[in-house]
N, C-alpha and C positions, 0 to 999 in steps of 0.2 A: 076878496072876501076874507074875513078873519077866520083863521083856523082854530077851533076850540081846543085842539090837542096841544097847541104850542105852549100855553101856560103850564100844563102838566109836564111837558118835556123840559121846559126851562127849570121848573121846580126840581125835577129829577137831576138835571145837570148841576144845579146849585148844590144839591145833596152830595152828588158825586165829587164835586170840587172840594167841598168841606171835608169829606172823608179822605180824599187824596192828600190834603194838607195835613190832616191828623196822622195818617199813616207815615207820611214823609217826615213829619216832626218827630214821631216816635223813633224812627230809625236814626235820625240825626242826633237826638238827645242821647240815645244809647251809644252811638259812635263818638260823638264830640262832646257830650255832656250838655246839660241845659244852658250853662253859662257860655259854653264854647260855640253853640249854634246861634247865629244871628237871624234876624227876620229876613234879611236879604238872602241868606242861605236857604231858608225855608221856601221862599218864593221861587227861587231858581230851581231847587230840587223838585218842588211840586209842580213845576211847569204851569204856573198860574201868573196872574198879574197882581201888581201891588193893590190896585183898586179892589179886585176880587178878594184878595187876602183880608183887607181891612173891612170889607162888607161882612165877612163871616166872623172876624175876630178884631173888633174895634180896639180892644185893649192890647193888641199885639201879642207878643210871645206869652205873656202871662195868661191871656185868654185861651191860647192854644193849650197850655199846660193844664188849665182848669178843665177844658173840654176832654182832654185825654183822661184825666182822673175820673170824670163823670161818666164818660161813654164806655170806657173799657172795663172798669172795675164794677161789674154788674153780676146779677144772679142768673143770667141767661143760662139755660140748660138744666137748672135745678128743678126736680120734680118732687112732689109729695111722696113720702115713703111710709111704710108701716112703722118703722123704727125711726125715731127722731135722731138718734145717733148716726144713722145712715145718712141723713141729710147734712149733718155736720161734716161727715167725711166727703160727701159728694161735692159740695161746693169747693172744698179744697182740692179735690182731684180734678174738677173741671178747670179751675184756674191754673193748676199745675200743667195740664195739657195745653191750655191756651198760651201760657207764658213761654212755653218751649217753641211756639210757632209765630207769635204776634209781637212784633217789635214795639207796637204802641203799648201793649201791656207790660213789656219789659221796662219801657220808659216810665210808665205809671208807678211801678214798684220802686224804681230808682228815685223818682221825684218824691215819692211818699216819705222817704227818709231824710229829705232835706230839712235842715233846722227851721226854716221859715215856712214849711209846707202848711201847718195848721192855720197860719195867719194869711196865707196868700192863695194858692190854688187848691188847698185842701189835702186831706189824707184819709185813706179808707179805713184805717185801723179802728177808730172808735165804732164805726158802723158794723164792722165785722165782729167786734167783741159783743156788741148789742145783739147781733144775729145769733152768735154762739150761745149767749146767755139765754135767749128765748128758747132755742132748741133744747138746751140742756135742762132748763127749768121744766119743760114739758116732758123730756125724757125721764126726769126724776119722778114726776107725777105718775108716769106710766110704769114705773118700776124698772127702768132700764139701767139705772146707776147704782153703784154700791153706796152704802150709807155715808161713808167718810168723805165723799166728793164735795168740795166747796165749789159751787156752780160759778160764782163770780171769778174766782181764781183760775178755774179750769178754762173758762171762756177766754180769759186773757192769755193763758199759756198756749192754747190751741193756735191762736193767731200768731203769737210770737214764735212758736216752734215752726209753723209753716214758713214764715218769712226767713227765719234763720237757716232752715234747710235749703231754701231756694238760693239765698245769697251765698252760702258756703259752697253749694254745688257749683254755682256759676263761677265763683272765685277760684276754686281748686281745679275744676275741669276745664275752665275757659269756654264753656258752652252749657246749654241747658238740656242736652239730650238725655241725661240720666235723671232729671228732676222728678219725673212721674214715678219712677221706681223708688226713689228715696222718700218722696212724700207718702207713697203708699205704705212703706215700712214704718214711717213715723206714726201714721194714723193707726196701723195695726198695733204697735207697741202702746200708744197712749190709750186707745179704746180698750185693749185687753186689761189695762191697769184700772180703768174706772167703771167698766160695764159689768153687770152681773153675768155670770158664766152662761146663763140660759140664752142670752141674746147673741152671743158670739158666733154660733154656727150660722145664723141668718145674715151676718154682716158680709158685705162685699168690699174687699180691699184690693181688688184686682188692679193691676197697673193701667189697664186700658179702660177702666170705668169712666174716667173723666172724658176720654175721647168718645166713647159710645154715647154718653149722655149729651155732650155738646153737638156731636154730629146729628143725633136725632132732632135736637132743637133746630139746627140749621136747615135740615131737610123739611121740617114742618113750617118753616118761615118762607112764605112765597116771595120770590124776587119780582120787582116791578118789571112788567113786560116792556121791551123797547118799542117805541112808537115811531112810525114813519109818516111824515106829512104826505097827504094824498097828492099834492101838487108837485112833489119832488123837491120842494124848497128845503135846502139844508138847514135853514133857520139858524143863522150865526149865533154862537153861544156867547151871551153877554158876560159870562163868568170869566172867560179866558180871552176876551177881546183886549186889544192894546189899551194901555192905560190912558184914561182921560180923567181919572179920579185919583188924586194924590193921597187918598185915605182920609181918615178923620182929621178935622181941623187941628193943625199943630203937630200932626204925626209925621214921622219920617222913618225911612228904613235905615237903621243905624247898624254899623258893624258890631257894636257891643250888644245888640239885641234889646228888645223892649222888656 
């Protein structure tokens, strides 16, 4: 008799395999660079098969890089606040917290500065500038900004300052353990310069703000419950089965990477 739970279990296994490949790729891209990590390296480190890898990422390493950019650079954890300037600070603090813990996000930042990023796997900076522009425009409408503030220029500067602080912190410290404190000070200085004095007492620049917001988001997101087949059948995982699929037509695992 067909077990109706198996398709769902297989779907979850496929999602788990895809995420494992992305997490592994993030760590390898940080350690070895995008160019230095080959597809065969990704497959071996992710403990998956060539067929499973190409089912998820038919375009090889380029598709992996695109997925890292899309999946990791998100607005997860951001909540609506009374002050729009607080939302500008919050997304930067959330990402500062995450980048100090997630190798995939570290890889996304590194990839975003590659000269070919806009034409290949993408870069998040235009979207972040658009987000900042929208929040600052609304902040101006609500009277949160000083009259001299150029919204378009400030939106660009906020994204650039965040990236600069993270990159310099990582370069000089050789780790990202201090990045939340440094990003917090950056936002405090910038917002103090552009905000009307009346809103400053309400602003939260605490070092742990990003951690608190992102943890609350994770706790509110239910994890899929593991399912067990009633008949005890372990239901072999097609994602990690031995290769019978060489990948898409004409594809191969090359040491130089796809």
